[in-house]
N, C-alpha and C positions, 0 to 999 in steps of 0.2 A: 673189816673182820668178821671171819667165823667162828663156829664152835671149835672147828676144826684147829683154827689158828692160834684159838688163844687154851685149847690141849696144851699145843704144844709149846706156846711159850711160858704154862706151868711147869710142863715135863722138862724146860730148858732154860732157867730164870735167869742166867746171864746171857742168854741169847740176842735180848731187846736191845741189851746194853753194850754188849760187846759187837755185831755185826750191823751192820744196815740192810735191810732188805725189803725187799714186797712180798706182803702177806701173798700167797697163790691165790687168794679172794676179793683182792685188792680191787676197788675201782677206780675210775677217773678223780671222783667226789673226795674219795679217800686220800687226791695227793698232798692234799692241803695241813694235813694231820703228820709230814712226813718230815724227818731231817731234812735243813736244803742241802748237806751235803749231800743227800740221795737223790735228790732232784739235780743236784750240778752235773756229779759223776757223767761223763759223757758216755760211760761203761752203759748204762742206764739209760738211754735214748730210746732205744729200739721198745725196751719195756714199755715205757711213758707213752712213746707214739701208740703203741698197741692197744693202751686203755686208752686215749682220746679216739682211737677211729673206734672200738666199743662201743664209745659214750655218742658220737655220730650216727652210727646205726638205730641206735635208740632212742624210738616216738615217743615225745612224752607231749599230753595235749594240757592247752587249758581252758579254761571257762571265761568268759568274756559276755558283760552285760547290757543291755542298752535301757536305760532306765526311761526315755524315751519310747519307745515301743513295745517293753518290758519282754523282748525278744535276747534269744542267747546262741550264743554262737562259738563252737568248740576246736580252734583253731590248731596247728602243731605248734609245739614251744617253742621258740627261737633261742637255739644255743649255736654260737659262737663255731660257724665253719659249717653247719644245715641248712636247707635249704628257704627257708622260713625265717632265718638271721639275714641271707642274702637278699630276701623280698623287703628286707626293713629297711636294709641300707642306700637298696636302689632305691626303692621310695624317699628316702631323707634325701639321697645326695643327687639323683638326677633332675631337679630343676637347678642345681646349679652347675649343674656341665650343660645344661641346655641353656642356660642364661648367660654363658660366657661367652658362646659361639652369636650371642645377639648385641654384644656391646665390642666395641672399640679397646681391645687389648693391645692390638698388633697392627700398626698403621706405616702405611709407604713413605719414604723421606723424602719431601722433593718432587723432582722429574725422575727420581732412580726405578729401574722398574721395582715393581711389589715382591720380587724374589731375590734381592739380590739387599737391600739397607732397609730396616724397618726400625721404627719406637715401637718399643718392647714396654706392656706396664706390669708384668707377669712373670715371673722367678721360677724356676724347679732347682729346688737342692736337694739335693743324692747326700747324705751322711754314710760313709764308710765306717768299720772300726777294725784296726789293722788286725789281722790272725795273730793264734800263736804261732811259732814257727819260722817267720819271715828273717831274711837278710838284710835288709835295710833298716840303719839304723836312724836316717835323719829322712823330715819331709821335704816336701815342694820347696816350702818358704823357710825353709832349717830347724823349726822346731821337731825337738828327738820322737821319735817312734813311739807311744805305747802299746804292748800288747795286751791284746783281750782275749779271753776264753767267752764261748757264745753266751752264760750265764750271766757273766756279771756287765754283758753290755745292755742284754735286756734290762737287768735289773737298775745299770743308768740312766733308763726312758722315765723310772716311774718317780711319782713325787712334786713336790714344790720345788729341789732344789736337782730336780736331774738334768743331764749336761744339754739338753734342748733348750730348758728353763734360761739356763745363762747364755744361749747360744744367742737366744731372744734377745737377752740386755744387749749383748754385744753388737746386735743387728740396729736395732735400735740409731745405734750409734753412727752404726756404719751408713745407712743412708739417709740421715739428716733429717729424718721427714716422720709421720706416722704409718704403719701399715696396716695390710690385715694378713696373716697364714692361717693356715688349713695346714695339718700335720698327720699324715698316717704314718704308722709303726709295721713298715712291711717285712717281712722275714724272707731270708734266701735259700737256695735247695741247703747249704749245709749247716742250716740252723741261727747262721747271723744273722742280726738285726740289719735291713737297710732303710730305716727312717726316710721317708720325703715331706720336703714340706712344700707348700707351694705356696709365693709374695707377692703378695699385690700391690706394687709402689703407686705412691701418692705424684713422683715425678719419674715419666718414661725415661727409659734408656736406649742407647742403642745396640741394634744386633745388626750383623751380614752374616751373608750366608757363603759357608768354606763347602766347596761338594755337595753333597746331600747335608749337611748338614748347618746348622744356625749355633754360631756363637756368640757372646757378647762382647762387646766391644768395638766400637768404632772409633772411638778417641782415646785418648790416656787418661781420660778423668773417667770413663767407663771400666776402662778395664784397671784401675786402680782399683773400685770397691768390689770388684773379684778376687782382686789378690786381698783383700782385707775382711773378705769374710772366709776365703778357704781358710787366711792366718788366723782369725778366729775359732772356727772350729780346729783347726790343728793344735793351739796354744790350748784349748778346754781339751779333748777328748785324743788327743797323738795321735790323729788321723785323716784321710784325705775326705776335704767337701767338693764337689761336682758343682758348678754351678751353669745351669743352662735360660737360654730363654725361649718362656714359651710362646709358640708364634700362631697357633691354630688349637681348634676346640680338641685336636684327637689329642695332643699333649697335655692340655690341660685335665683329659678323659682317663690320662694314663695311671695319673696316681692312684685313682680309688678301683681300678683294674680289679686287686684280688679281694679288698675287702666287701665286694660286690657280688663274688664269685661262691660257687659253694664248691663245699669236697666232694667227691665222687663217691659215696660211702660203700656201694657194693663192693667194690674191690676185697677180696680176700686180708690183703698185708699191706702196706703201705709202701713195699717193695715194687708191688703192682702199678703204683702213680704213676703220671706223666710228669714232665721234668716242670710242667706246669702246674700241674696238680700237686706238685711236691712243694713248691712256690706257695701255694694259696695255702696248705695243711699246714706248713712249718707258719705261716702269717697267725691263722686261725688260732692254735695251738698255744704261741707264746705269747699271743695278745689273752688268749686265758689264762696259760699259766703263771704269768706275770701281772695277769690285774692292769692291763694297759687299755687303752680308748685311743680311738682317734679324737683329735681335736679340730674340729669347724667354730676360730671364733666370730663372735658377735659382729666384730668389725673387718672380718673377710667377706662376711654375708651382706654386708652393708654395702660392701664393694660393689657387688655384684649384683645389688637393687634387689632382693629376694628376704630382707629383712623383714620378717614377718614377729610383729610387735608381741600380738598373742602367742604366737610359741616358745617365742624369747622369754615371757612372762613365767611362762608355764618350763620351761627348763630349767629358769633361774629358782621358782617354787621347789620343782623336784629335789634340785641340788641341797637347797639351805633346809630342806623336809631331811635328807639324811643326813645332814651335817648334826641336824638337831637330836636326831632318833640314836647318832654312837654318843651324842652329847649323856642327853636321859640313861642310855646304858650303863655311861662311866660312871655318874654320879649313884645312878643305882646301887654299881658294888659298893663303891665304897658306903654308900649307907648300910647294905646289908653289912658289910663289914664291922661296924659300929654299932649293930643289934637292930637294924631297920626303924621303918617308917615311923611303929610306934612305943618306942624306947620315949618312957616321959623324958626328956631331955632335950633343950636344943640344940639341933644339928646345925650348924651353918651350908652342909650342901644342900638341905631339906629346901630352903626356902627357893635355891636355886633349882632343884629338881621339878617341882611345881611350874616355874618361871618356862621351862622347858617343855614338857607335858600342857601347858597353856599355846607357846607358839605349835607346837605338831599338828594339835588340832585345829589352831587357825590352818595352817598352809594348807593340812589337807581337804579344808571346806573350800580353800581360793585354789588348788588343782582340780577337785570336783567341780567348781562352777566353768572355768577356762574351760574343762574338758568337754562338759556340754554344747558351749559353742564350735571348739574345737575338732572335737572328735568323742561319738557320744557314747564312745563303747570304753565300758570301766573292767577291769581287769580283778578277777575274783579270787584266783587260785591256780598254779600251774603243777605239772607233777604228776598228771593220772596216766596210768597207762594205757589207757584206750577211752575210743567215746562214749564207753556205754558207761566208765565209770567215773567220770568228767559230766555225764549228763546225770545219772546218779545223785551228784555233790550238789547241782541244778535244780532239783525239787529237792533235795534237805534243804534247803540254804532257806527257803522261803520264799525265795523271790517269784516262784512260780507255784501254781496249783497241781497236786497231784491228778 
């Protein structure tokens, strides 16, 4: 909000409590402070779209420092949907795609032609959410349909108790063995989510060709597994799940298509985006708005033979560091409410606070050591509006001489 927004609220003190509205000067960053009812209202989607597109048009720069050769670089800061973010995702995912094509996750069966019957160890699961306003009452396997609005469907993908995590518990029982998975939370043109999950199985299943389409099942056992997978999602989400075999590298790469794409921010409005670009836009916007990430499990990377122990340790330390920082901030809020660390009395939270602070310092040192071996570029700060501003910060930081 700017001064004019505040003046308006002072002149109309009841407006903020009786109306849900976007101030004229609202930016995308302000959305996290708004009432959820405002964000989930379909009538406000065009306004939120415009704010997200405006953020994509805004280029900000980061400062990265290399302690080995004492050099700085000033790249464009990654933001979901921009070119820097797409390059970052491509760098992380392309090795997985390349490796898949070099491994035997799909082999011909017996003397059959490779185009007719194959054993596959990779499945593609596409999860849908039943839209509001439909007419059907029951799903394929007899479970009742649950009608979702777009906001609730995306929210259902969040947290440790998300629908996908519930589904994974069921999947472990269905396949009867361990597996590796990768989940991409893709969006649709109508703003609903359509998550894709790649499942790498320890034991292959049969797939046969039907026209130009590959279908799972060369026998009753395989067909039964497909039915159980679909039944699990229908029971959990009240919606349909498509199960397909992944026969070639192209099918494997399809899942990562939109998260490796950037949004064309040169358009004046979202209405000018092509259908493919609109899908890309909705994917990035909703992932950002609902704080969602794509998940590539270590078990998935291990089955592809590209598990980098060093990178895995770096990711683990980063995750643990974030958890400890949140715990530190929570403890500090409790301590401040009781009078602060300077109070001359023992606070039960104080000893835990210092333990967490020590853990944060240990993890930061560990991350620094790992990064020096893996990638020596260290992020110092971001959000600069131009390279000149970023360079000025680099000089003032003391890491370089004027």
